[in-house]
Steps between C-alpha positions, in 0.01 A plus 500: 500500500799716434820387332685537831257260673535252215881512521483459879273193474724349233803565722333317791433195283854498362648540849286212627614282209862597565467406867361157416767439237765592754354258756480201267807584294347476153263702280123446521264422218291805407175302515545460878402865544166426332454183703565671833303811407189359333483122456570395860243736657238400242556126551501539879176699497343247263597209722359676806168567323485142369568366849205695640263428208577127477515443876372164628491409868807310609430139599709224647450146373171605334327483839614783726448859391719752677325785685432819304710706743802279438454522125471879513810521720692284254395719207599815687842358587552403137383834362719705732807375314381576148259792534776761510618436143174603328430770762834666435446468125173692524655751741787566261260520208270753667715703740867484405642752252520388141273439204142454614225306325311828444800647321534199271141525379 
């Protein structure tokens, strides 16, 4: 990555921070950048994997088990709201300009 690309990426982050500060009217904590960039996607992906791995059929009153199609539909509806956070994280990590994992090693 060239110095110009690094300056451009830093400028985008600073502009984004400036926009948020302008909207809420006060400065942000610096750790929020790390939370939004790394911690939130990792926790979201971990929760999605744990939900699939630890899945138990949904029952009502310990007697009625809901149909598999209904359970799958419910999982899909739930995942559609959270799947974009980790997907965009991996997209930005692999495709977007900036420091790549290969360059760090």
